C-alpha positions in Angstrom: 0.0 0.0 0.0 2.8 2.4 0.9 4.7 1.8 -2.3 1.5 2.1 -4.3 0.6 5.5 -2.8 4.3 6.6 -3.3 4.0 5.5 -7.0 0.8 7.3 -7.5 2.3 10.5 -6.0 5.3 10.2 -8.3 3.1 9.5 -11.3 1.0 12.6 -10.5 4.1 14.8 -10.3 5.3 13.5 -13.6 1.9 13.8 -15.2 1.4 17.3 -13.8 4.7 18.7 -15.0 4.8 16.9 -18.4 1.1 16.4 -19.4 1.9 13.3 -21.4 -0.6 14.4 -24.0 -3.5 14.3 -21.5 -3.4 18.0 -20.6 -2.9 21.1 -22.7 -1.4 22.9 -19.8 1.9 21.8 -18.3 2.4 22.5 -14.7 0.7 21.8 -11.4 -1.2 24.0 -9.0 0.6 24.5 -5.7 -2.1 22.5 -3.8 -1.7 19.6 -6.2 2.1 19.7 -5.8 1.8 19.7 -2.0 -0.8 16.9 -2.0 1.4 14.7 -4.4 4.4 15.3 -2.1 2.2 14.2 0.8 1.6 10.9 -1.1 5.4 10.5 -1.4 5.9 11.1 2.3 3.1 8.8 3.2 4.5 6.0 1.0 8.0 6.4 2.4 6.8 6.4 6.0 4.6 3.3 5.7 7.0 1.3 3.5 10.0 2.4 5.6 8.2 1.4 8.8 7.3 -2.0 7.5 10.7 -2.7 6.1 12.4 -1.7 9.3 9.9 -3.8 11.4 10.5 -6.9 9.3 14.3 -6.4 9.3 14.9 -5.2 12.9 12.1 -6.4 15.1 12.9 -9.8 16.7 9.4 -10.1 18.2 7.8 -9.4 14.8 10.1 -11.9 13.0 9.1 -14.5 15.6 5.4 -13.8 15.0 6.0 -14.2 11.2 7.8 -17.5 11.8 5.0 -18.8 13.9 2.4 -17.9 11.2 4.4 -19.1 8.3 5.3 -22.4 10.1 1.7 -23.5 10.0 0.7 -25.7 7.0 -1.7 -23.8 4.9 -3.1 -24.4 1.4 -1.4 -22.2 -1.2 -3.6 -19.4 -2.4 -4.7 -19.9 -6.1 -3.3 -17.5 -8.6 -6.8 -16.3 -9.5 -7.5 -15.4 -5.9 -4.2 -13.5 -5.7 -4.9 -11.7 -9.0 -8.4 -10.7 -7.8 -7.0 -9.3 -4.6 -4.3 -7.4 -6.5 -6.9 -6.0 -8.9 -9.2 -4.9 -6.0 -6.4 -3.3 -4.1 -5.2 -1.5 -7.2 -8.7 -0.1 -7.8 -8.9 0.9 -4.1 -5.6 2.8 -4.3 -6.8 4.7 -7.4 -10.1 5.6 -5.8 -8.6 6.7 -2.5 -6.1 9.0 -4.2 -8.7 10.2 -6.8 -9.2 13.7 -5.3 -5.6 14.6 -6.0 -5.6 12.9 -9.4 -8.7 14.9 -10.3 -7.0 18.1 -9.1 -4.0 17.4 -11.3 -6.1 16.5 -14.4 -8.5 19.5 -14.0 -5.8 22.1 -13.6 -6.1 24.7 -16.4 -3.5 27.1 -15.2 -5.8 29.0 -12.8 -7.1 28.3 -9.3 -9.7 30.2 -7.3 -9.1 31.4 -3.8 -11.8 29.1 -2.5 -10.2 26.1 -4.2 -6.8 27.1 -2.8 -8.3 27.3 0.7 -10.1 23.9 0.5 -7.1 22.2 -0.9 -4.8 23.5 1.8 -7.2 22.7 4.6 -7.3 19.2 3.3 -3.5 19.0 3.0 -3.2 20.4 6.5 -5.5 17.7 7.9 -3.6 15.0 5.9 -0.3 16.4 7.2 -1.5 16.2 10.8 -2.5 12.6 10.2 0.9 11.8 8.8 2.7 13.3 11.7 0.5 11.3 14.2 1.2 8.1 12.3 5.0 8.8 12.3 5.1 9.6 16.0 3.0 6.5 16.8 5.5 4.4 14.8 8.4 5.8 16.7 6.8 5.5 20.1 5.7 1.9 19.4 9.2 0.9 18.2 10.8 2.4 21.3 8.3 0.8 23.7 8.6 -2.6 21.9 12.4 -2.5 22.2 12.2 -2.1 25.9 9.5 -4.8 26.3 8.3 -6.6 23.2 5.3 -8.2 25.0 4.2 -5.2 27.0 1.0 -3.3 26.1 1.9 0.1 24.8 0.2 2.8 26.9 2.5 5.8 26.8 2.8 8.8 24.5 0.0 9.0 21.9 -1.1 5.5 23.0 -2.2 7.0 26.3 -4.7 9.2 24.5 -5.8 7.0 21.6 -5.7 3.2 21.6 -4.7 3.1 17.9 -2.9 6.3 17.0 -1.8 4.8 13.7 -5.4 4.3 12.6 -6.4 7.7 13.9 -3.6 9.2 11.8 -4.6 7.1 8.9 -8.2 8.3 9.1 -7.1 11.9 9.4 -4.7 11.5 6.4 -7.4 10.1 4.1 -10.0 12.5 5.4 -7.7 15.4 4.4 -7.2 13.9 1.0 -10.9 13.4 0.5 -11.7 17.0 1.6 -8.9 18.4 -0.6 -10.9 17.7 -3.8 -14.5 18.4 -2.7 -14.6 21.9 -4.2 -13.7 20.6 -7.7 -16.4 18.0 -8.6 -19.4 20.3 -8.7 -21.9 18.4 -10.9 -19.5 15.6 -11.8 -21.4 12.8 -10.1 -19.0 10.1 -11.2 -16.2 12.0 -9.5 -18.2 12.2 -6.3 -19.0 8.5 -6.4 -15.3 7.5 -6.9 -14.0 9.9 -4.3 -16.7 8.9 -1.7 -16.3 5.2 -2.3 -12.5 5.4 -2.1 -12.7 7.3 1.1 -15.2 4.9 2.7 -13.4 1.8 1.6 -10.0 3.0 2.9 -11.5 4.1 6.2 
């Protein structure tokens, strides 16, 4: 998921600055640029956390060994392909508000659109900061005692700060595009479904 969102952010930056024949205007609005960079940061944070956890966390490796040690039937290729396809569709839908913003950019942006986009980006950034802090706090607590319930820092206030940050991140992304769709009902459906499914 992290690498997919990173890839979408990178693709939006490339698309926004080159057009690739899709858009007459080359360039990105500042809000779209900020939002695409947030995708890059989100992807790096999530992927980096997971890679670090798998490489460095002894308790997590032990959990993986216990799970993989059990005899399970291999998943059929058709099932894997269906899961990959559904996940890919979800990733496109959850990032759609920013994609729409990049594709709809005509070189101008209203003050209202600027405000809505930056409010959404601000909410997403707060979510990203919460997730990052939660990762750091959990790693530190698990190094001290891998089997202890984490109840310090953000975990004192919210049972699952990662999920709280995740919800804030995707709420900000969803809100960042709400001023653009107007009568485009298909855009509303895609954005709302993407938001609900990721939450």
